[in-house]
MDTraj code that builds the backbone (N, CA, C; nanometers):
import mdtraj as md
import numpy as np

residues = "MET SER ILE GLU PRO SER LYS ALA SER PHE ALA LEU SER ALA PHE GLY ASP GLU ILE VAL VAL ASP PHE GLU SER GLN LEU GLN CYS LEU ARG ASP LEU ASN ILE CYS TRP LEU ASP LEU ARG ALA ALA TRP GLY VAL GLY VAL LEU HIS LEU ASP ASP GLU MET VAL ALA ARG VAL HIS GLN LEU CYS GLN LEU HIS GLY ILE LYS ILE ALA CYS ILE GLY SER PRO VAL GLY LYS SER PRO ILE ALA ASP PRO PRO GLU VAL GLU LEU ALA ASN LEU GLU ARG ILE PHE ARG ILE ALA GLU ARG VAL GLY THR ARG MET ILE ARG VAL PHE SER PHE TYR PRO PRO LYS GLY THR SER GLU SER GLY TYR ASP ASP CYS ILE GLU GLU SER PHE PRO ARG LEU ARG ARG LEU VAL GLU LEU ALA LYS ARG ASP GLY PHE ARG LEU VAL LEU GLU ASN GLU LYS GLY ILE VAL GLY ASP THR VAL ALA ARG CYS HIS ALA LEU MET THR ALA ILE GLY GLY ALA ASP LEU GLY PHE ALA".split()
xyz = np.array([
    [0.0651, -0.1299, 0.0082],
    [0.0023, -0.0055, 0.0004],
    [0.0816, 0.0976, 0.0022],
    [0.0792, 0.2314, -0.1031],
    [0.1401, 0.3531, -0.0984],
    [0.0501, 0.4378, -0.0199],
    [0.1328, 0.5357, -0.0175],
    [0.0421, 0.6377, 0.0615],
    [0.0674, 0.8072, -0.0013],
    [-0.0449, 0.8720, -0.0315],
    [-0.0475, 0.9430, -0.1003],
    [0.0377, 1.1094, 0.0035],
    [0.0810, 1.1458, -0.0500],
    [0.1378, 1.2838, 0.0091],
    [-0.0179, 1.4213, 0.0223],
    [0.0041, 1.4829, 0.1555],
    [-0.1574, 1.5592, 0.1673],
    [-0.1708, 1.6390, 0.0524],
    [-0.2962, 1.6971, 0.0362],
    [-0.3238, 1.7954, -0.0520],
    [-0.3781, 1.9278, 0.0299],
    [-0.3074, 1.8978, 0.1447],
    [-0.4013, 2.0458, 0.2598],
    [-0.3087, 2.1146, 0.2940],
    [-0.3727, 2.2579, 0.2545],
    [-0.2457, 2.3505, 0.2919],
    [-0.3217, 2.4068, 0.4328],
    [-0.2913, 2.5396, 0.4757],
    [-0.2718, 2.6016, 0.5687],
    [-0.1510, 2.6889, 0.5819],
    [-0.2236, 2.8160, 0.5990],
    [-0.1376, 2.9423, 0.6045],
    [-0.1407, 2.9572, 0.7905],
    [-0.0162, 3.0156, 0.8735],
    [0.0075, 2.9974, 0.9202],
    [-0.0373, 3.1723, 0.9674],
    [-0.1330, 3.1834, 1.1154],
    [-0.1177, 3.3118, 1.1875],
    [-0.0395, 3.3513, 1.2888],
    [-0.0366, 3.4636, 1.4026],
    [0.0025, 3.4501, 1.5414],
    [-0.0183, 3.6059, 1.5401],
    [-0.0434, 3.6445, 1.6720],
    [-0.0395, 3.7663, 1.7695],
    [0.0697, 3.8548, 1.7666],
    [0.1400, 3.9155, 1.7073],
    [0.2049, 4.0159, 1.6741],
    [0.2690, 4.0984, 1.8570],
    [0.1772, 4.0360, 1.8741],
    [0.1906, 4.1889, 2.0399],
    [0.2755, 4.1166, 2.1367],
    [0.2451, 3.9487, 2.0776],
    [0.3011, 3.8424, 2.2157],
    [0.4829, 3.8322, 2.1788],
    [0.5140, 3.9278, 2.1079],
    [0.6594, 3.9664, 2.0552],
    [0.6933, 4.0311, 2.0725],
    [0.6341, 4.1855, 2.0306],
    [0.7014, 4.3161, 2.0893],
    [0.5627, 4.4112, 2.0698],
    [0.5818, 4.4817, 2.1585],
    [0.4803, 4.6215, 2.1837],
    [0.4935, 4.7077, 2.0529],
    [0.6023, 4.7165, 1.9627],
    [0.5787, 4.7866, 1.9117],
    [0.5353, 4.7536, 1.7553],
    [0.4574, 4.7818, 1.6641],
    [0.3643, 4.7067, 1.5574],
    [0.4664, 4.7398, 1.4685],
    [0.5470, 4.7886, 1.3790],
    [0.6604, 4.7402, 1.2836],
    [0.7538, 4.6466, 1.3591],
    [0.7475, 4.6605, 1.4463],
    [0.8556, 4.5445, 1.4836],
    [0.7764, 4.4039, 1.4912],
    [0.6587, 4.3799, 1.5305],
    [0.5953, 4.2312, 1.4876],
    [0.5736, 4.2093, 1.3746],
    [0.5315, 4.3078, 1.2604],
    [0.5513, 4.2924, 1.1366],
    [0.6771, 4.2483, 1.1074],
    [0.8042, 4.3006, 1.1171],
    [0.9152, 4.3221, 1.0955],
    [0.9907, 4.1279, 1.0844],
    [0.9294, 4.0770, 1.2581],
    [0.9677, 3.9557, 1.3022],
    [0.9188, 3.8220, 1.2160],
    [0.7621, 3.9027, 1.1992],
    [0.6614, 3.7878, 1.1392],
    [0.6886, 3.7695, 1.0078],
    [0.7581, 3.8534, 0.9325],
    [0.8296, 3.8521, 0.7373],
    [0.9090, 3.7689, 0.7681],
    [1.0235, 3.8133, 0.8709],
    [1.1689, 3.7046, 0.9235],
    [1.1285, 3.5781, 0.8899],
    [1.0421, 3.5337, 1.0176],
    [0.9911, 3.4130, 1.0531],
    [0.9001, 3.3960, 0.9266],
    [0.8786, 3.4401, 0.7956],
    [0.7833, 3.3217, 0.6803],
    [0.5996, 3.3620, 0.7427],
    [0.5883, 3.3777, 0.8593],
    [0.4300, 3.4189, 0.9082],
    [0.3504, 3.5133, 0.7702],
    [0.3067, 3.5006, 0.7115],
    [0.2313, 3.6000, 0.6242],
    [0.0772, 3.6225, 0.7285],
    [0.0283, 3.5949, 0.8168],
    [-0.0530, 3.6579, 0.8587],
    [-0.0339, 3.6940, 0.9950],
    [-0.1494, 3.7235, 1.0439],
    [-0.1513, 3.8406, 1.2112],
    [-0.2690, 3.8290, 1.2179],
    [-0.2597, 3.7820, 1.3573],
    [-0.3952, 3.8128, 1.4196],
    [-0.4136, 3.9270, 1.5603],
    [-0.4575, 4.0014, 1.4734],
    [-0.4331, 4.1613, 1.5439],
    [-0.5480, 4.1813, 1.6904],
    [-0.4496, 4.2120, 1.7844],
    [-0.5232, 4.1472, 1.9047],
    [-0.4426, 4.3894, 1.9450],
    [-0.3145, 4.3485, 1.9445],
    [-0.3258, 4.5232, 1.9948],
    [-0.1892, 4.5555, 1.9110],
    [-0.2044, 4.7228, 1.8947],
    [-0.0757, 4.7323, 1.8452],
    [-0.0282, 4.8810, 1.8810],
    [0.1170, 4.9117, 1.9050],
    [0.1531, 5.0192, 2.0230],
    [0.1631, 4.9795, 2.1400],
    [0.1036, 4.8968, 2.1809],
    [0.0767, 4.8959, 2.3409],
    [-0.1090, 4.8887, 2.3328],
    [-0.2043, 4.8974, 2.2913],
    [-0.2939, 4.9751, 2.2374],
    [-0.4096, 4.8000, 2.1668],
    [-0.5316, 4.8553, 2.2993],
    [-0.5552, 4.6812, 2.2477],
    [-0.6550, 4.7343, 2.0795],
    [-0.6935, 4.6107, 2.0396],
    [-0.8013, 4.6343, 1.9055],
    [-0.8818, 4.7087, 1.8804],
    [-0.9380, 4.7058, 2.0021],
    [-1.0792, 4.7711, 2.0267],
    [-1.0732, 4.9331, 2.0369],
    [-0.9298, 4.9801, 2.1278],
    [-0.9234, 5.1028, 2.1628],
    [-0.8211, 5.1501, 2.0950],
    [-0.8128, 5.1260, 1.9954],
    [-0.7456, 5.1539, 1.8509],
    [-0.8523, 5.3229, 1.7698],
    [-0.7522, 5.4152, 1.7702],
    [-0.8526, 5.4633, 1.7044],
    [-0.8373, 5.5057, 1.5244],
    [-0.9586, 5.5542, 1.5017],
    [-0.9181, 5.5287, 1.3413],
    [-0.7900, 5.5630, 1.2828],
    [-0.7366, 5.6693, 1.2916],
    [-0.5943, 5.6675, 1.2644],
    [-0.5394, 5.5880, 1.2575],
    [-0.5020, 5.5371, 1.4052],
    [-0.3760, 5.4007, 1.4102],
    [-0.4578, 5.2929, 1.3503],
    [-0.6298, 5.2768, 1.3355],
    [-0.6318, 5.1533, 1.2389],
    [-0.5826, 5.1929, 1.1145],
    [-0.5821, 5.3069, 1.0136],
    [-0.5198, 5.2814, 0.8874],
    [-0.3888, 5.2763, 0.9591],
    [-0.3092, 5.3044, 1.0289],
    [-0.1589, 5.2688, 1.0061],
    [-0.1262, 5.1671, 1.0284],
    [-0.2523, 5.0697, 1.1161],
    [-0.1515, 4.9564, 1.0851],
    [-0.1465, 4.8433, 0.9486],
    [-0.2785, 4.9061, 0.8258],
    [-0.3610, 4.9140, 0.7193],
    [-0.2780, 4.9201, 0.6460],
    [-0.1697, 5.0465, 0.7193],
    [-0.0955, 5.1027, 0.5808],
    [0.0479, 4.9465, 0.5917],
    [0.0621, 4.9891, 0.7152],
    [0.1846, 4.8798, 0.8001],
    [0.1811, 4.7657, 0.7340],
    [0.0910, 4.7139, 0.7253],
    [0.0773, 4.5333, 0.7226],
    [0.1102, 4.5475, 0.5810],
    [-0.0198, 4.6325, 0.4484],
    [0.0251, 4.6233, 0.3367],
    [0.1565, 4.6677, 0.2591],
    [0.2572, 4.7313, 0.3420],
    [0.4214, 4.7963, 0.3281],
    [0.5042, 4.6485, 0.3726],
    [0.4778, 4.5450, 0.4417],
    [0.4844, 4.4810, 0.4690],
    [0.4927, 4.3442, 0.4467],
    [0.4051, 4.3123, 0.3404],
    [0.3191, 4.2354, 0.2854],
    [0.2571, 4.1036, 0.4001],
    [0.1975, 4.1763, 0.5276],
    [0.0884, 4.0345, 0.5778],
    [-0.0169, 4.0935, 0.5658],
    [-0.1111, 3.9975, 0.6264],
    [-0.2686, 4.0209, 0.6241],
    [-0.2823, 3.9862, 0.7548],
    [-0.4370, 4.0548, 0.7463],
    [-0.4969, 4.0294, 0.8739],
    [-0.5373, 3.8909, 0.8751],
    [-0.5609, 3.7966, 0.9370],
    [-0.6443, 3.6643, 0.9223],
    [-0.7858, 3.7197, 1.0388],
    [-0.7369, 3.7168, 1.1483],
    [-0.8168, 3.7739, 1.1951],
    [-0.8199, 3.8546, 1.3244],
    [-0.9382, 3.9184, 1.4057],
    [-0.9280, 4.0292, 1.4538],
    [-0.9575, 3.9660, 1.6296],
    [-0.8628, 3.9849, 1.7324],
    [-0.8498, 3.8888, 1.8353],
    [-0.9068, 3.9801, 1.9168],
    [-1.0447, 4.0223, 1.9577],
    [-1.1283, 4.0985, 2.0231],
    [-1.0975, 4.0264, 2.1710],
    [-1.1638, 4.1106, 2.2268],
    [-1.1513, 4.1466, 2.3961],
    [-1.3569, 4.0684, 2.3773],
    [-1.4018, 4.1284, 2.2633],
    [-1.5769, 4.0818, 2.3309],
    [-1.6102, 3.9557, 2.3917],
    [-1.6640, 4.0149, 2.4545],
    [-1.6734, 3.8332, 2.4997],
    [-1.6033, 3.8194, 2.6704],
    [-1.4685, 3.8875, 2.7262],
    [-1.4498, 3.8722, 2.8207],
    [-1.5047, 3.9630, 2.9045],
    [-1.6294, 3.9634, 2.9708],
    [-1.7215, 4.0428, 3.0427],
    [-1.7725, 3.9566, 3.0984],
    [-1.8193, 4.0388, 3.2430],
    [-1.9476, 3.9726, 3.3477],
    [-2.0245, 3.9185, 3.2442],
    [-2.0511, 3.8004, 3.2724],
    [-2.1998, 3.7514, 3.1822],
    [-2.2822, 3.8393, 3.2725],
    [-2.3293, 3.8443, 3.3900],
    [-2.4264, 3.9224, 3.4428],
    [-2.4033, 4.1235, 3.3517],
    [-2.3451, 4.1395, 3.3060],
    [-2.3087, 4.2746, 3.2596],
    [-2.4640, 4.3251, 3.1594],
    [-2.4549, 4.4412, 3.0797],
    [-2.5808, 4.4510, 2.9653],
    [-2.4939, 4.3943, 2.8681],
    [-2.6058, 4.3444, 2.8176],
    [-2.4933, 4.2714, 2.6934],
    [-2.4944, 4.3911, 2.5765],
    [-2.5290, 4.5082, 2.6110],
    [-2.5842, 4.5804, 2.5360],
    [-2.4292, 4.6002, 2.5015],
    [-2.2975, 4.6490, 2.5944],
    [-2.2153, 4.7014, 2.5913],
    [-2.1227, 4.6510, 2.4892],
    [-2.1281, 4.4635, 2.4873],
    [-2.0488, 4.3801, 2.3828],
    [-2.1086, 4.4135, 2.2797],
    [-2.2389, 4.4406, 2.2442],
    [-2.2575, 4.4829, 2.1056],
    [-2.1970, 4.6045, 2.0583],
    [-2.1623, 4.6460, 2.1372],
    [-2.1385, 4.8089, 2.0586],
    [-2.0110, 4.8003, 2.0793],
    [-1.9192, 4.7288, 2.1433],
    [-1.8385, 4.6996, 2.1099],
    [-1.7604, 4.5912, 2.0086],
    [-1.8270, 4.4956, 1.9917],
    [-1.8250, 4.4059, 1.8613],
    [-1.8664, 4.5201, 1.6709],
    [-1.9636, 4.6016, 1.7342],
    [-1.9942, 4.6557, 1.6119],
    [-1.8722, 4.7852, 1.5712],
    [-1.7881, 4.7654, 1.6513],
    [-1.6795, 4.8787, 1.7128],
    [-1.5316, 4.8068, 1.6108],
    [-1.5673, 4.6798, 1.6543],
    [-1.4828, 4.5969, 1.5892],
    [-1.4969, 4.5194, 1.4557],
    [-1.6151, 4.5435, 1.3984],
    [-1.6195, 4.4798, 1.2656],
    [-1.6321, 4.6524, 1.1920],
    [-1.5970, 4.7826, 1.2454],
    [-1.5263, 4.8391, 1.1538],
    [-1.3763, 4.8910, 1.1455],
    [-1.3316, 4.8124, 1.2384],
    [-1.1739, 4.7453, 1.2660],
    [-1.1134, 4.6971, 1.1839],
    [-1.2318, 4.6141, 1.1831],
    [-1.1815, 4.4751, 1.0426],
    [-1.1686, 4.4899, 0.9063],
    [-1.3197, 4.6067, 0.8878],
    [-1.3589, 4.5889, 0.7838],
    [-1.2067, 4.6681, 0.7215],
    [-1.1643, 4.7607, 0.7719],
    [-1.0178, 4.8813, 0.7981],
    [-0.9266, 4.7604, 0.7357],
    [-0.9140, 4.6950, 0.7796],
    [-0.7851, 4.6248, 0.7672],
    [-0.7883, 4.5191, 0.7069],
    [-0.8856, 4.4684, 0.6636],
    [-0.9330, 4.3334, 0.5579],
    [-1.0084, 4.2259, 0.5878],
    [-1.0160, 4.1307, 0.7039],
    [-1.0922, 4.0945, 0.7737],
    [-1.1906, 4.0636, 0.8040],
    [-1.2483, 3.9234, 0.7407],
    [-1.4198, 3.9259, 0.8306],
    [-1.4515, 3.8658, 0.9558],
    [-1.3022, 3.8502, 0.9810],
    [-1.3338, 3.6564, 1.1151],
    [-1.3009, 3.7603, 1.2433],
    [-1.3521, 3.7439, 1.3662],
    [-1.3441, 3.7821, 1.4769],
    [-1.3049, 3.6925, 1.5850],
    [-1.2542, 3.6506, 1.6447],
    [-1.2675, 3.6361, 1.8050],
    [-1.3253, 3.6416, 1.8719],
    [-1.3754, 3.5954, 2.0081],
    [-1.4558, 3.6201, 2.1195],
    [-1.4748, 3.5592, 2.1985],
    [-1.5181, 3.5681, 2.2745],
    [-1.5358, 3.4800, 2.4293],
    [-1.6315, 3.4718, 2.4744],
    [-1.6951, 3.3803, 2.6050],
    [-1.8119, 3.3373, 2.6060],
    [-1.8444, 3.3668, 2.7697],
    [-1.8079, 3.4942, 2.7820],
    [-1.8132, 3.5951, 2.9301],
    [-1.7821, 3.5350, 3.0477],
    [-1.7409, 3.6252, 3.1357],
    [-1.6829, 3.5347, 3.2730],
    [-1.8318, 3.4987, 3.3505],
    [-1.7856, 3.4278, 3.4879],
    [-1.9308, 3.3824, 3.5361],
    [-1.9381, 3.4506, 3.6229],
    [-1.9807, 3.4523, 3.7318],
    [-1.9933, 3.5835, 3.8540],
    [-1.8454, 3.5413, 3.9205],
    [-1.8322, 3.6772, 4.0056],
    [-1.6971, 3.6536, 4.0791],
    [-1.7447, 3.5492, 4.2068],
    [-1.6553, 3.4505, 4.2064],
    [-1.7375, 3.3485, 4.3238],
    [-1.7748, 3.2141, 4.2607],
    [-1.7911, 3.2287, 4.1439],
    [-1.8282, 3.1091, 4.1243],
    [-1.7570, 2.9951, 4.1127],
    [-1.8224, 2.8768, 4.1622],
    [-1.6916, 2.7427, 4.1944],
    [-1.7165, 2.7210, 4.0354],
    [-1.6330, 2.6373, 4.0202],
    [-1.5428, 2.5409, 3.9258],
    [-1.6531, 2.4681, 3.8419],
    [-1.7374, 2.4183, 3.9262],
    [-1.8993, 2.2837, 3.9088],
    [-2.0226, 2.3902, 3.8484],
    [-1.9961, 2.5413, 3.9355],
    [-2.1046, 2.6112, 3.9013],
    [-2.0687, 2.7193, 3.7537],
    [-1.9740, 2.6788, 3.7058],
    [-1.9704, 2.7468, 3.5555],
    [-2.1121, 2.6519, 3.4656],
    [-2.1006, 2.5067, 3.5021],
    [-2.1546, 2.4388, 3.3590],
    [-2.3389, 2.5530, 3.4552],
    [-2.3929, 2.6105, 3.5185],
    [-2.4741, 2.6724, 3.5367],
    [-2.4936, 2.8550, 3.4379],
    [-2.4072, 2.8704, 3.4147],
    [-2.3537, 2.9666, 3.3560],
    [-2.3932, 2.9734, 3.1945],
    [-2.3636, 2.8922, 3.1780],
    [-2.4178, 2.8009, 2.9887],
    [-2.4899, 2.8333, 3.0008],
    [-2.5981, 2.8312, 3.0356],
    [-2.7432, 2.8442, 2.9465],
    [-2.7410, 2.9610, 2.9621],
    [-2.6823, 3.1114, 3.0130],
    [-2.7184, 3.2135, 3.0474],
    [-2.5919, 3.2865, 2.8833],
    [-2.4971, 3.2287, 2.8407],
    [-2.4065, 3.2656, 2.7592],
    [-2.4423, 3.2268, 2.6581],
    [-2.5755, 3.1513, 2.6504],
    [-2.6349, 3.1279, 2.5059],
    [-2.7156, 3.2093, 2.4106],
    [-2.7613, 3.3343, 2.4893],
    [-2.8272, 3.3926, 2.3827],
    [-2.7513, 3.5054, 2.3704],
    [-2.6522, 3.5158, 2.4177],
    [-2.5187, 3.7052, 2.3982],
    [-2.4815, 3.6217, 2.3287],
    [-2.3877, 3.4646, 2.3150],
    [-2.3108, 3.4337, 2.2396],
    [-2.4305, 3.4515, 2.0481],
    [-2.5672, 3.4231, 2.0664],
    [-2.6717, 3.4254, 1.9398],
    [-2.6483, 3.5763, 1.9354],
    [-2.7036, 3.6526, 2.0119],
    [-2.7124, 3.8126, 2.0030],
    [-2.5585, 3.8428, 1.8363],
    [-2.4566, 3.7807, 1.9100],
    [-2.3745, 3.8479, 1.8632],
    [-2.3395, 3.7935, 1.7326],
    [-2.3804, 3.6559, 1.7221],
    [-2.3588, 3.5876, 1.5969],
    [-2.4615, 3.6580, 1.5273],
    [-2.5419, 3.6505, 1.5773],
    [-2.6853, 3.7433, 1.4588],
    [-2.5966, 3.8240, 1.3292],
    [-2.5353, 3.9261, 1.5115],
    [-2.4857, 4.0368, 1.4582],
    [-2.3991, 4.0954, 1.3017],
    [-2.2950, 3.9369, 1.3729],
    [-2.1665, 3.9500, 1.2824],
    [-2.2874, 3.8903, 1.0969],
    [-2.3948, 3.7873, 1.1466],
    [-2.4351, 3.7255, 1.0466],
    [-2.4600, 3.8612, 0.8897],
    [-2.5315, 3.9470, 0.9903],
    [-2.5773, 4.0248, 0.9260],
    [-2.5119, 4.0957, 0.8635],
    [-2.3661, 4.1367, 0.9289],
    [-2.2746, 4.2314, 0.8411],
    [-2.1700, 4.1891, 0.8266],
    [-2.1953, 4.0097, 0.7650],
    [-2.0783, 3.9277, 0.6684],
    [-2.0412, 3.9226, 0.7587],
    [-1.9720, 3.8837, 0.9014],
    [-1.8564, 3.8742, 0.9725],
    [-1.8748, 3.6934, 0.9829],
    [-1.7530, 3.6486, 1.0322],
    [-1.8183, 3.4924, 1.1118],
    [-1.7080, 3.5094, 1.2469],
    [-1.7559, 3.4963, 1.3664],
    [-1.6760, 3.5174, 1.5070],
    [-1.6349, 3.3706, 1.4762],
    [-1.5307, 3.3675, 1.6285],
    [-1.4633, 3.2653, 1.6219],
    [-1.4428, 3.2523, 1.7579],
    [-1.5181, 3.0940, 1.8470],
    [-1.5416, 3.1182, 1.9452],
    [-1.3777, 3.1131, 2.0303],
    [-1.2878, 3.1701, 2.0957],
    [-1.1449, 3.0845, 2.2093],
    [-1.2227, 3.0743, 2.2891],
    [-1.1158, 3.0110, 2.3788],
    [-1.2210, 2.9007, 2.5154],
    [-1.0706, 2.9763, 2.5500],
    [-1.0838, 2.9707, 2.6937],
    [-0.9986, 3.0538, 2.8412],
    [-1.0490, 3.0479, 2.9303],
    [-0.9196, 3.0200, 3.0356],
    [-0.9225, 2.9635, 3.1477],
    [-0.9921, 3.0711, 3.2336],
    [-1.1343, 3.0439, 3.3129],
    [-1.1393, 3.1323, 3.4103],
    [-1.2879, 3.1589, 3.3341],
    [-1.3290, 3.1583, 3.1854],
    [-1.4828, 3.2167, 3.1190],
    [-1.5507, 3.1195, 3.1554],
    [-1.7026, 3.1309, 3.1228],
    [-1.7613, 3.0549, 3.0698],
    [-1.7098, 2.8622, 3.0251],
    [-1.6630, 2.8742, 2.8419],
    [-1.5714, 2.8233, 2.7801],
    [-1.4982, 2.8103, 2.8171],
    [-1.4630, 2.7059, 2.9333],
    [-1.3132, 2.7093, 2.9544],
    [-1.2282, 2.5125, 2.9608],
    [-1.3308, 2.4686, 2.9219],
    [-1.3017, 2.3402, 2.9255],
    [-1.3639, 2.2548, 2.7522],
    [-1.3344, 2.1015, 2.7209],
    [-1.3683, 2.0760, 2.6228],
    [-1.5626, 2.0813, 2.6351],
    [-1.6223, 2.0162, 2.7347],
    [-1.7280, 1.9846, 2.7432],
    [-1.7862, 2.1304, 2.7363],
    [-1.7373, 2.2379, 2.8361],
    [-1.8528, 2.3797, 2.7945],
    [-1.8396, 2.4412, 2.6742],
    [-1.6965, 2.3614, 2.5862],
    [-1.6941, 2.4534, 2.4730],
    [-1.8054, 2.3803, 2.3818],
    [-1.7851, 2.2537, 2.3535],
    [-1.8761, 2.2148, 2.2865],
    [-1.9916, 2.1978, 2.2954],
    [-2.1039, 2.1885, 2.3666],
    [-2.2180, 2.2335, 2.4453],
    [-2.2741, 2.4176, 2.4080],
    [-2.1456, 2.5222, 2.3922],
    [-2.1671, 2.6609, 2.3791],
    [-2.2321, 2.6234, 2.1955],
    [-2.0908, 2.5499, 2.0962],
    [-2.0823, 2.5256, 1.9742],
    [-2.2105, 2.4396, 1.9368],
    [-2.2339, 2.4031, 1.9936],
    [-2.3841, 2.2795, 1.9595],
    [-2.5005, 2.3652, 1.9788],
    [-2.5094, 2.4354, 2.0864],
    [-2.6454, 2.5184, 2.1178],
    [-2.6421, 2.6158, 1.9826],
    [-2.5367, 2.7147, 1.9615],
    [-2.5110, 2.8102, 1.8740],
    [-2.5148, 2.7372, 1.7463],
    [-2.4760, 2.6873, 1.7169],
    [-2.4725, 2.5650, 1.5190],
    [-2.3247, 2.6400, 1.5183],
    [-2.2285, 2.5361, 1.4561],
    [-2.1293, 2.5321, 1.4105],
    [-2.0852, 2.6305, 1.2753],
    [-2.2136, 2.5885, 1.1811],
    [-2.1977, 2.6640, 1.0793],
    [-2.2197, 2.8877, 1.0915],
    [-2.2483, 2.8826, 1.1990],
    [-2.2562, 3.0102, 1.2478],
    [-2.1312, 3.0865, 1.3145],
    [-2.0734, 2.9885, 1.3609],
    [-2.0072, 2.9878, 1.4884],
    [-1.8377, 2.8715, 1.4439],
    [-1.7460, 2.9574, 1.4221],
    [-1.6087, 2.9212, 1.4049],
    [-1.5295, 2.8537, 1.5867],
    [-1.4941, 2.7727, 1.5636],
    [-1.4272, 2.7332, 1.6857],
    [-1.2800, 2.7285, 1.7043],
    [-1.1503, 2.8172, 1.7785],
    [-1.0203, 2.8326, 1.7968],
    [-0.9526, 2.7739, 1.8531],
])
top = md.Topology()
chain = top.add_chain()
for i, resn in enumerate(residues, 1):
    res = top.add_residue(resn, chain, resSeq=i)
    for name in ("N", "CA", "C"):
        top.add_atom(name, md.element.get_by_symbol(name[0]), res)
traj = md.Trajectory(xyz[None], top)
């Protein structure tokens, strides 16, 4: 039996802000490593949500200059208490859409909210039901505007285990919400 070589292909992307704070230095390092895609989370020490329009334009300009494309926005959306009003995160996501459009991506990473302070590990399961409608609203907003949301897991948020991420993805629907 012979084994055929794989025809699969993929592109590597990276968070440049984990390399260095200066944005142009991030891009140069990525180029030196032959990584042509950036997951934009911060530039010049400023989180992506707080970049002003001038900074976003400069990010776009520098990416073009260095031949780097933005794979996705590493947004902080969903890294907020589950008890907070959902309108705040909806407004944050709207701002992220404008940034994503400017830098040329349609993919945005989001999170599944922090449980109330003092929630035990076993109590996180109880928060999943509260997370569903919030994530659905974010996904509906993204679909309306032609964006794709990708759920990122992280310790300390509702979607921090395989089982809870699976429950979230199943409830929202894998076709509408990707997973990082």
